SEDO-796349 format. One record per residue (C-alpha): residue number from 0; residue in one letter; x, y, z. Coordinates in Angstrom, 2 decimals. Example, Ala and Ser with C-alpha at 12.3 -4.5 7.8 and 13.67 -1.06 7.14 Angstrom:
! SEDO-796349
0; A; 12.30; -4.50; 7.80
1; S; 13.67; -1.06; 7.14
END
This chain:
! SEDO-796349
0; X; 0.00; 0.00; 0.00
1; X; 2.81; 2.35; 0.90
2; X; 4.58; 1.47; -2.32
3; X; 1.48; 2.34; -4.32
4; X; 1.52; 5.91; -3.00
5; X; 5.26; 6.52; -3.06
6; X; 6.55; 10.03; -3.19
7; X; 7.92; 9.48; -6.69
8; X; 4.48; 8.57; -8.10
9; X; 2.78; 11.45; -6.34
10; X; 5.39; 13.84; -7.65
11; X; 4.97; 12.44; -11.15
12; X; 1.19; 13.00; -10.99
13; X; 1.70; 16.54; -9.78
14; X; 4.16; 17.22; -12.56
15; X; 1.73; 15.84; -15.17
16; X; -1.13; 17.94; -13.84
17; X; 1.06; 21.03; -13.77
18; X; 2.19; 20.43; -17.33
19; X; -1.44; 19.94; -18.49
20; X; -2.58; 23.11; -16.77
21; X; 0.31; 25.08; -18.27
22; X; -0.41; 23.69; -21.74
23; X; -4.20; 23.91; -21.76
24; X; -5.41; 26.25; -19.02
25; X; -2.68; 28.63; -17.92
26; X; -2.08; 29.93; -21.40
27; X; -2.39; 33.34; -22.94
28; X; -5.46; 32.32; -25.00
29; X; -7.18; 30.84; -21.94
30; X; -6.39; 33.96; -19.95
31; X; -7.87; 36.12; -22.70
32; X; -11.02; 33.98; -22.80
33; X; -11.38; 34.05; -19.01
34; X; -10.97; 37.81; -19.10
35; X; -13.62; 38.05; -21.85
36; X; -16.00; 35.92; -19.77
37; X; -15.41; 38.12; -16.72
38; X; -15.90; 41.32; -18.75
39; X; -19.15; 39.94; -20.18
40; X; -20.35; 39.16; -16.67
41; X; -19.54; 42.67; -15.44
42; X; -21.24; 44.29; -18.42
43; X; -24.31; 42.08; -17.96
44; X; -24.41; 42.92; -14.24
45; X; -24.28; 46.66; -14.97
46; X; -26.92; 46.40; -17.69
47; X; -29.19; 44.20; -15.55
48; X; -29.99; 47.05; -13.14
49; X; -31.82; 49.32; -15.62
50; X; -33.32; 46.23; -17.30
51; X; -34.82; 45.05; -14.01
52; X; -36.10; 48.55; -13.27
53; X; -37.80; 48.65; -16.69
54; X; -39.38; 45.24; -16.10
55; X; -40.52; 46.28; -12.63
56; X; -42.32; 49.30; -14.09
57; X; -43.91; 47.08; -16.72
58; X; -45.13; 44.59; -14.13
59; X; -46.53; 47.44; -12.04
60; X; -49.05; 48.18; -14.78
61; X; -52.45; 46.75; -13.77
62; X; -53.06; 45.35; -17.26
63; X; -49.80; 43.38; -17.12
64; X; -49.78; 42.62; -13.40
65; X; -52.93; 40.50; -13.40
66; X; -51.88; 38.39; -16.39
67; X; -48.16; 37.89; -15.73
68; X; -47.94; 37.98; -11.96
69; X; -46.74; 34.36; -11.81
70; X; -44.01; 34.98; -14.40
71; X; -42.56; 37.99; -12.59
72; X; -40.14; 36.16; -10.18
73; X; -38.73; 33.95; -12.94
74; X; -38.36; 36.84; -15.38
75; X; -36.58; 39.05; -12.87
76; X; -34.17; 36.24; -11.90
77; X; -33.26; 35.56; -15.55
78; X; -32.29; 39.13; -16.47
79; X; -28.60; 38.78; -15.54
80; X; -28.08; 35.22; -16.91
81; X; -29.78; 36.03; -20.23
82; X; -27.76; 39.23; -20.75
83; X; -24.56; 37.34; -19.88
84; X; -25.53; 34.52; -22.25
85; X; -26.20; 36.93; -25.13
86; X; -22.78; 38.53; -24.68
87; X; -21.04; 35.12; -24.50
88; X; -22.62; 33.87; -27.73
89; X; -21.75; 37.18; -29.39
90; X; -18.13; 36.72; -28.29
91; X; -18.16; 33.14; -29.57
92; X; -19.38; 34.26; -32.99
93; X; -16.83; 37.08; -33.05
94; X; -13.98; 34.67; -32.18
95; X; -15.09; 32.33; -34.94
96; X; -15.18; 35.14; -37.50
97; X; -11.72; 36.35; -36.43
98; X; -10.43; 32.75; -36.39
99; X; -9.43; 33.08; -32.75
100; X; -9.75; 30.38; -30.09
101; X; -13.01; 30.52; -28.16
102; X; -13.46; 27.03; -26.77
103; X; -13.61; 28.14; -23.14
104; X; -16.22; 30.81; -23.91
105; X; -18.24; 28.22; -25.82
106; X; -18.16; 25.83; -22.87
107; X; -19.39; 28.47; -20.44
108; X; -22.09; 29.59; -22.90
109; X; -23.31; 26.00; -23.38
110; X; -23.56; 25.33; -19.66
111; X; -25.28; 28.68; -19.06
112; X; -27.74; 27.98; -21.90
113; X; -28.63; 24.63; -20.32
114; X; -29.19; 26.33; -16.96
115; X; -31.48; 28.97; -18.49
116; X; -33.50; 26.32; -20.33
117; X; -33.90; 24.28; -17.14
118; X; -34.90; 27.36; -15.15
119; X; -37.54; 28.36; -17.69
120; X; -38.90; 24.83; -18.16
121; X; -39.18; 24.22; -14.41
122; X; -41.25; 27.38; -14.02
123; X; -43.47; 26.96; -17.08
124; X; -44.01; 23.19; -17.06
125; X; -46.14; 22.17; -14.12
126; X; -45.77; 18.40; -14.62
127; X; -42.67; 17.12; -12.76
128; X; -41.98; 14.38; -15.33
129; X; -41.82; 16.72; -18.31
130; X; -39.89; 19.32; -16.34
131; X; -37.24; 16.74; -15.40
132; X; -37.18; 15.45; -18.98
133; X; -36.47; 18.95; -20.30
134; X; -33.68; 19.36; -17.71
135; X; -32.05; 16.04; -18.67
136; X; -32.22; 16.87; -22.39
137; X; -30.76; 20.36; -21.86
138; X; -27.84; 19.13; -19.71
139; X; -27.17; 16.24; -22.12
140; X; -26.96; 18.54; -25.14
141; X; -24.74; 20.96; -23.22
142; X; -22.41; 18.17; -22.07
143; X; -22.13; 16.69; -25.56
144; X; -21.41; 20.12; -27.00
145; X; -18.67; 20.73; -24.41
146; X; -17.06; 17.35; -25.13
147; X; -17.26; 17.89; -28.92
148; X; -19.52; 14.85; -29.23
149; X; -22.71; 16.58; -30.33
150; X; -21.92; 16.78; -34.04
151; X; -20.50; 13.19; -34.26
152; X; -23.61; 11.80; -32.54
153; X; -25.86; 13.79; -34.89
154; X; -23.94; 12.40; -37.87
155; X; -24.17; 8.87; -36.41
156; X; -27.93; 9.07; -35.92
157; X; -28.38; 10.63; -39.35
158; X; -26.67; 7.59; -40.84
159; X; -29.56; 5.32; -39.88
160; X; -32.05; 6.34; -42.54
161; X; -34.62; 4.90; -44.90
162; X; -35.89; 6.40; -48.14
163; X; -39.60; 6.55; -48.92
164; X; -40.01; 7.90; -52.41
165; X; -38.20; 11.22; -52.39
166; X; -38.23; 11.56; -48.60
167; X; -35.25; 10.48; -46.50
168; X; -36.16; 9.69; -42.90
169; X; -33.33; 9.14; -40.43
170; X; -33.19; 8.47; -36.70
171; X; -32.02; 12.05; -36.10
172; X; -34.93; 13.43; -38.16
173; X; -37.40; 11.36; -36.12
174; X; -35.91; 12.55; -32.81
175; X; -35.86; 16.12; -34.06
176; X; -39.47; 15.88; -35.20
177; X; -40.62; 14.44; -31.88
178; X; -38.82; 17.18; -29.96
179; X; -40.13; 19.99; -32.17
180; X; -43.66; 18.56; -32.09
181; X; -43.63; 18.26; -28.30
182; X; -42.47; 21.85; -27.84
183; X; -44.88; 23.27; -30.42
184; X; -47.88; 21.31; -29.11
185; X; -47.11; 22.40; -25.56
186; X; -46.82; 26.00; -26.75
187; X; -50.09; 25.71; -28.72
188; X; -52.03; 24.33; -25.74
189; X; -50.54; 26.95; -23.42
190; X; -51.37; 29.79; -25.80
191; X; -54.91; 28.49; -26.32
192; X; -55.41; 28.43; -22.53
193; X; -54.15; 32.01; -22.23
194; X; -56.40; 33.15; -25.09
195; X; -59.38; 31.33; -23.56
196; X; -58.96; 33.11; -20.23
197; X; -58.65; 36.42; -22.04
198; X; -61.76; 35.76; -24.15
199; X; -63.79; 34.81; -21.07
200; X; -63.10; 38.27; -19.66
201; X; -64.67; 40.05; -22.65
202; X; -68.09; 41.30; -21.49
203; X; -69.51; 41.88; -24.97
204; X; -69.35; 38.23; -26.02
205; X; -72.00; 35.71; -25.05
206; X; -70.83; 32.45; -23.41
207; X; -71.57; 30.43; -26.54
208; X; -69.52; 32.76; -28.75
209; X; -66.69; 32.66; -26.21
210; X; -66.65; 28.87; -26.34
211; X; -66.79; 28.88; -30.15
212; X; -63.85; 31.29; -30.47
213; X; -61.82; 29.42; -27.83
214; X; -62.34; 26.01; -29.46
215; X; -61.61; 27.39; -32.94
216; X; -58.36; 28.99; -31.74
217; X; -57.32; 25.79; -30.00
218; X; -57.90; 23.66; -33.11
219; X; -56.13; 26.21; -35.30
220; X; -53.07; 26.47; -33.02
221; X; -52.72; 22.70; -32.65
222; X; -53.08; 22.20; -36.41
223; X; -50.49; 24.90; -37.07
224; X; -48.10; 23.26; -34.59
225; X; -48.44; 19.89; -36.33
226; X; -47.90; 21.44; -39.77
227; X; -44.78; 23.31; -38.62
228; X; -43.43; 20.17; -36.90
229; X; -43.89; 18.09; -40.04
230; X; -42.33; 20.79; -42.20
231; X; -39.33; 21.10; -39.85
232; X; -38.29; 17.51; -40.53
233; X; -38.57; 17.89; -44.29
234; X; -41.84; 16.01; -44.82
235; X; -43.68; 17.11; -47.93
236; X; -47.23; 17.85; -46.82
237; X; -48.59; 17.32; -50.34
238; X; -47.92; 13.61; -49.88
239; X; -50.83; 13.44; -47.48
240; X; -53.21; 14.13; -50.34
241; X; -52.80; 10.48; -51.36
242; X; -54.37; 9.36; -48.10
243; X; -57.28; 11.82; -48.19
244; X; -59.61; 9.22; -49.70
245; X; -58.83; 6.67; -46.99
246; X; -59.25; 9.30; -44.31
247; X; -62.63; 10.25; -45.76
248; X; -63.77; 6.63; -45.66
249; X; -62.55; 6.32; -42.06
250; X; -64.40; 9.46; -41.08
251; X; -67.54; 8.24; -42.81
252; X; -67.61; 4.90; -40.99
253; X; -65.39; 4.66; -37.93
254; X; -65.61; 8.30; -36.84
255; X; -69.22; 8.93; -37.77
256; X; -70.44; 9.57; -34.23
257; X; -67.43; 11.69; -33.33
258; X; -67.81; 13.89; -36.39
259; X; -71.57; 14.11; -35.83
260; X; -71.04; 15.30; -32.25
261; X; -68.39; 17.78; -33.41
262; X; -70.64; 19.29; -36.09
263; X; -73.58; 19.33; -33.66
264; X; -71.44; 21.20; -31.13
265; X; -70.54; 23.81; -33.74
266; X; -74.22; 24.22; -34.66
267; X; -75.15; 24.69; -31.00
268; X; -72.49; 27.34; -30.60
269; X; -73.59; 29.19; -33.73
270; X; -77.36; 29.22; -33.23
271; X; -77.03; 29.62; -29.42
272; X; -80.06; 27.39; -28.81
273; X; -78.20; 25.94; -25.82
274; X; -75.43; 27.81; -24.06
275; X; -73.56; 27.63; -20.75
276; X; -75.81; 28.74; -17.91
277; X; -79.07; 27.54; -19.50
278; X; -81.40; 25.30; -17.52
279; X; -82.50; 22.38; -19.69
280; X; -84.43; 19.14; -19.40
281; X; -83.62; 16.19; -21.65
282; X; -84.40; 12.52; -21.26
283; X; -85.63; 12.98; -17.69
284; X; -82.47; 14.87; -16.67
285; X; -82.97; 18.40; -15.35
286; X; -79.99; 20.64; -14.72
287; X; -77.87; 23.62; -15.68
288; X; -75.46; 23.59; -18.63
289; X; -71.99; 23.91; -17.15
290; X; -69.94; 23.88; -20.35
291; X; -70.09; 23.03; -24.04
292; X; -67.29; 20.92; -25.46
293; X; -66.36; 19.66; -28.89
294; X; -68.02; 16.27; -28.24
295; X; -70.45; 16.67; -25.35
296; X; -72.21; 19.14; -23.07
297; X; -71.76; 19.06; -19.31
298; X; -75.07; 19.35; -17.43
299; X; -75.06; 19.49; -13.62
300; X; -78.31; 18.33; -12.01
301; X; -79.81; 19.49; -8.73
302; X; -78.37; 16.34; -7.14
303; X; -74.84; 17.46; -8.02
304; X; -74.41; 14.74; -10.65
305; X; -72.68; 15.88; -13.83
306; X; -74.18; 14.37; -16.98
307; X; -72.09; 14.35; -20.16
308; X; -74.69; 14.54; -22.92
309; X; -73.50; 14.05; -26.54
310; X; -74.04; 17.11; -28.70
311; X; -75.91; 15.02; -31.23
312; X; -78.63; 14.25; -28.64
313; X; -79.11; 17.96; -28.02
314; X; -79.79; 18.41; -31.73
315; X; -81.94; 15.35; -32.47
316; X; -83.85; 14.78; -29.21
317; X; -86.54; 16.94; -27.66
318; X; -84.94; 19.40; -25.27
319; X; -86.79; 21.71; -22.90
320; X; -84.76; 24.88; -22.43
321; X; -86.24; 26.67; -19.45
322; X; -84.13; 29.77; -20.07
323; X; -83.79; 29.92; -23.87
324; X; -85.31; 33.35; -24.55
325; X; -86.40; 34.24; -21.02
326; X; -85.96; 32.86; -17.52
327; X; -89.60; 33.59; -16.67
328; X; -91.37; 30.31; -15.95
329; X; -94.97; 29.69; -14.87
330; X; -95.64; 26.81; -12.51
331; X; -98.99; 25.20; -11.63
332; X; -99.83; 23.65; -8.26
333; X; -103.09; 21.76; -7.67
334; X; -104.90; 22.14; -4.32
335; X; -108.14; 20.36; -3.33
336; X; -110.58; 21.52; -0.62
337; X; -113.70; 20.03; 0.88
338; X; -117.16; 20.75; -0.54
339; X; -118.04; 22.19; 2.86
340; X; -115.15; 24.69; 2.78
341; X; -115.42; 28.39; 2.02
342; X; -114.01; 28.58; -1.51
343; X; -113.33; 32.32; -1.39
344; X; -111.45; 31.95; 1.90
345; X; -109.44; 29.01; 0.56
346; X; -108.55; 31.01; -2.55
347; X; -107.40; 33.98; -0.47
348; X; -105.31; 31.76; 1.80
349; X; -103.60; 30.11; -1.19
350; X; -102.71; 33.50; -2.67
351; X; -101.40; 34.70; 0.69
352; X; -99.21; 31.61; 0.90
353; X; -97.82; 32.30; -2.58
354; X; -96.96; 35.90; -1.68
355; X; -94.91; 34.72; 1.30
356; X; -92.53; 32.70; -0.91
357; X; -89.63; 34.95; -1.93
358; X; -88.93; 33.26; -5.26
359; X; -92.49; 33.80; -6.53
360; X; -92.75; 37.04; -8.51
361; X; -95.25; 39.79; -7.73
362; X; -95.36; 40.77; -11.40
363; X; -96.88; 38.76; -13.03
364; X; -98.97; 38.22; -9.91
365; X; -99.96; 34.71; -8.78
366; X; -103.53; 33.59; -9.51
367; X; -105.77; 30.88; -8.10
368; X; -108.55; 29.42; -10.23
369; X; -111.18; 26.73; -9.78
370; X; -110.58; 23.90; -12.21
371; X; -113.63; 21.73; -11.50
372; X; -115.62; 19.58; -9.14
373; X; -113.82; 16.39; -8.32
374; X; -115.07; 13.15; -6.84
375; X; -113.93; 14.08; -3.32
376; X; -112.94; 17.75; -3.48
377; X; -113.28; 21.07; -5.19
378; X; -110.20; 21.33; -7.43
379; X; -108.26; 24.60; -7.27
380; X; -105.07; 25.49; -9.14
381; X; -102.42; 28.03; -8.14
382; X; -100.43; 29.58; -10.98
383; X; -97.30; 31.63; -10.28
384; X; -94.13; 32.83; -12.02
385; X; -90.43; 32.50; -11.13
386; X; -87.31; 33.84; -12.89
387; X; -84.61; 31.57; -11.44
388; X; -85.17; 28.05; -12.79
389; X; -81.49; 27.25; -12.20
390; X; -82.35; 27.07; -8.48
391; X; -84.95; 24.37; -9.09
392; X; -88.64; 24.37; -9.92
393; X; -90.05; 21.56; -7.77
394; X; -88.79; 23.05; -4.52
395; X; -90.94; 26.17; -5.10
396; X; -94.08; 24.03; -5.20
397; X; -92.94; 22.37; -1.99
398; X; -92.63; 25.74; -0.21
399; X; -96.07; 26.87; -1.39
400; X; -97.84; 23.67; -0.38
401; X; -96.28; 23.74; 3.09
402; X; -97.53; 27.30; 3.66
403; X; -100.98; 26.41; 2.29
404; X; -101.13; 23.46; 4.70
405; X; -100.38; 25.64; 7.74
406; X; -102.87; 28.34; 6.68
407; X; -105.63; 25.79; 6.07
408; X; -105.06; 24.34; 9.55
409; X; -105.13; 27.78; 11.15
410; X; -108.45; 28.68; 9.46
411; X; -110.02; 25.18; 9.67
412; X; -110.17; 24.71; 5.92
413; X; -110.60; 20.99; 5.33
414; X; -108.54; 19.06; 2.82
415; X; -110.74; 15.99; 2.25
416; X; -109.70; 12.39; 1.95
417; X; -110.92; 10.38; -1.06
418; X; -114.54; 9.29; -0.51
419; X; -116.60; 6.54; -2.09
420; X; -120.33; 5.97; -1.63
421; X; -121.57; 2.35; -1.61
422; X; -125.13; 1.82; -2.87
423; X; -126.91; -1.55; -2.33
424; X; -129.40; -2.02; -5.16
425; X; -131.50; -4.85; -3.55
426; X; -131.95; -5.79; 0.10
427; X; -131.57; -9.42; 1.21
428; X; -132.88; -10.72; 4.54
429; X; -130.16; -12.51; 6.44
430; X; -131.57; -14.86; 9.13
431; X; -129.90; -14.64; 12.52
432; X; -130.14; -17.50; 15.02
433; X; -128.85; -17.39; 18.57
434; X; -128.11; -20.38; 20.73
435; X; -127.42; -20.68; 24.40
436; X; -124.15; -22.42; 24.97
437; X; -125.30; -23.67; 28.41
438; X; -128.38; -25.38; 27.05
439; X; -130.78; -23.38; 29.24
END
């Protein structure tokens, strides 16, 4: 063990390290590059102060503050690194044009670029998996670039290729396409979410038009992202025209219901026959429309259950829209009283009960009418109006009937039970014989 770490071997290692440092690090070119890196850092630090002040004033604006409040800490922390990175890449390009060594500047710029990408991705990407994936990819590319292995690996992957007609598809092209598509799709979804929130704040647009614009923008942005991703890998988009016939057949058969629901959703958004906030009744389900999607409508019932109703059903089936043109709704409640009761008093008590229910409107005023003479009671009917069907319609009848019950009891107005009269058409004498059990 002692022989392994002899003074001669340790001295030899020190001499080798010293020689390597003198040849590769402690050189005039390395000193110049280190000085350039330090100067860039100082310049970036000086320039970061007014840049941060400008950003602070921008974020202080109420129109910007509400929308970009979450991005403020990340943006402010990236001012100095981004300015430093811009200066480093400028120095790298300048060294390349002047045919001067700039390897050390390039290494620092690559590592700093990876750090900036990781910082931005960790703040913008909420999912931990994708955030870690972006960090691994950024550090890997930076490390390969520092070790001069990035270009050889790209050339190696580009060597594995197949030719389809005039298109050449390699492993590098596939990886590049997947990466570009992932970034563009994420950007498209993020932008569509931002636009949707902005559109929902516009007071002059109805909810249905807001949904229509939001869905159209989302489809357009995603389609544009796919087109750009395909074009970035050199795929000729005109080649897809060959498959248009097959796609049409697939849409006509396999995707018939999906396309029907999509078209039905567009029709609903255009004609505004059903829109978010409406109270509808379909197939025995009564509830309020929560949202309209591309395939279905979300209807929340009074029980709290959320029904996902296909858009096609809203077009083809009979739908009762309680708030289509107006939220005014008239309800009818039947009340029966005894034939011995004072009809005028019963009518007045029913109207008084209706006036005590807050949800029943005074204009139009409630009315009570006699509908007929029933088998067991005089049939009365209370008619009243409400303007909030989203709060339920059956519970209003419950409130009225409870108040009618208490008022009838207070004023001795009888609510009769069903009665039936039995008439015997012919009398029959039934003999009755008694016997003494004791024999007396």
